[in-house]
C-alpha positions in Angstrom: -97.0 -14.8 -20.8 -97.2 -11.9 -18.1 -94.7 -10.8 -15.8 -94.7 -11.8 -12.1 -93.8 -8.3 -9.9 -92.8 -8.7 -6.5 -95.3 -7.6 -3.2 -94.2 -4.5 -1.9 -94.8 -6.7 0.8 -91.0 -8.0 2.8 -89.4 -9.2 5.9 -86.5 -8.3 7.4 -85.0 -10.9 9.7 -81.8 -10.7 12.0 -80.0 -14.4 12.8 -78.3 -13.8 15.9 -77.4 -15.9 18.8 -77.4 -15.3 22.4 -74.1 -13.5 22.7 -75.3 -11.0 20.0 -73.5 -12.0 17.2 -75.1 -11.1 14.0 -75.3 -12.8 10.7 -74.8 -10.5 7.8 -75.1 -11.5 3.9 -73.4 -9.4 0.9 -75.5 -9.0 -2.3 -74.5 -11.3 -5.1 -75.4 -7.5 -7.9 -74.0 -5.3 -5.2 -70.5 -6.0 -4.0 -69.8 -4.5 -1.2 -73.9 -4.5 0.2 -74.1 -6.2 3.5 -77.8 -7.0 5.2 -79.7 -9.8 6.9 -81.8 -12.3 5.5 -84.8 -10.4 3.4 -87.1 -10.9 1.2 -90.7 -10.8 -0.3 -94.2 -12.3 0.7 -95.1 -15.0 -2.1 -98.8 -15.0 -2.6 -101.1 -14.9 0.4 -98.2 -16.8 2.4 -98.8 -15.5 6.8 -95.6 -13.0 7.3 -93.4 -15.5 9.8 -93.7 -18.2 6.9 -92.4 -15.7 4.5 -89.5 -15.4 7.1 -88.9 -18.6 7.7 -88.7 -19.5 4.3 -86.1 -16.5 3.3 -83.9 -17.7 6.0 -84.0 -21.3 4.5 -83.7 -20.3 0.9 -80.6 -17.6 1.6 -78.8 -19.6 4.1 -79.9 -23.1 4.1 -81.2 -22.6 8.2 -84.6 -24.6 8.8 -86.0 -23.0 12.0 -89.3 -23.6 12.8 -92.1 -20.7 14.0 -91.4 -20.8 18.1 -88.2 -19.7 17.5 -88.9 -17.0 15.4 -89.6 -13.6 17.4 -92.0 -11.4 15.6 -91.0 -7.4 16.5 -94.8 -6.3 15.5 -93.1 -3.4 14.0 -92.7 -2.5 10.0 -91.0 0.4 8.2 -91.9 2.1 4.5 -89.4 3.1 2.8 -89.2 4.3 -1.2 -87.9 0.9 -3.4 -83.9 1.8 -4.9 -84.4 3.0 -8.3 -82.1 -0.2 -9.7 -85.0 -2.4 -7.8 -87.9 -1.0 -9.2 -88.1 -2.7 -12.4 -89.2 -5.9 -10.0 -92.3 -4.7 -9.0 -95.5 -3.4 -10.8 -95.7 0.1 -12.5 -96.0 2.8 -10.3 -95.2 1.0 -7.1 -92.4 2.6 -5.3 -92.5 2.0 -1.5 -92.3 -1.1 0.1 -93.3 -2.2 3.4 -90.8 -4.2 5.4 -91.5 -6.3 8.6 -89.2 -7.3 11.0 -88.2 -10.5 12.6 -85.2 -11.9 14.6 -84.3 -15.5 14.7 -81.8 -16.6 17.6 -79.6 -19.4 17.3 -77.4 -21.1 20.1 -74.5 -20.2 18.5 -73.2 -19.2 15.1 -73.4 -21.7 12.5 -71.9 -22.0 8.9 -74.3 -20.7 6.5 -74.7 -22.2 2.9 -75.7 -19.4 0.4 -77.9 -19.1 -2.4 -75.3 -18.0 -5.1 -77.7 -15.6 -7.3 -78.3 -13.9 -4.2 -75.2 -13.4 -2.1 -71.5 -14.0 -2.4 -70.6 -14.2 1.4 -71.9 -14.6 4.8 -70.3 -13.2 8.0 -71.0 -13.3 11.7 -69.8 -10.4 14.0 -70.6 -8.5 16.9 -73.7 -6.6 16.6 -72.0 -3.1 16.7 -70.0 -4.3 13.8 -72.6 -5.9 11.6 -75.2 -2.6 12.6 -72.1 -0.5 10.9 -71.8 -2.6 7.8 -75.3 -2.8 6.7 -76.3 -0.6 3.9 -80.0 -0.1 5.6 -81.2 2.6 8.0 -83.8 -0.7 8.6 -81.5 -2.7 9.4 -79.4 -0.9 11.2 -82.2 -0.1 13.5 -83.5 -3.7 13.9 -79.8 -5.1 15.0 -80.3 -2.0 17.5 -83.6 -3.3 18.7 -82.4 -7.1 19.0 -79.2 -6.1 20.7 -81.7 -3.7 23.3 -83.6 -6.3 24.1 -81.0 -9.1 24.5 -79.0 -6.9 26.9 -81.6 -5.5 28.8 -83.1 -9.5 29.3 
């Protein structure tokens, strides 16, 4: 049986409230690494479908396509060495597509224990400081600028 490799195409979904509280999750296999919802595309699914699937899988939050904002922004970065074995040999970069999901208020989440061990709702500035990746930090800043301006 052949090994199924992850696609080097993923989504990042910043989940937040209108008051700019941002949900971050602690990765299960990497104590202390906090992030927004992320995940790889499966098969030929559309990226918004990937984003909604990952939100549901990682938090238990069910949202409709109309609640999702596609920033039409992608970031390409080297895959961390510890995770390269999940991808086909020779794949060393990932392209991540940025989305956000605004909820009326912070809600309790149901974590996928194999992926995350804790969740926190934080003011956007604290969330941006807590996440481990620059793409996640920049996406939180982008969401905050939009909501503060509008």
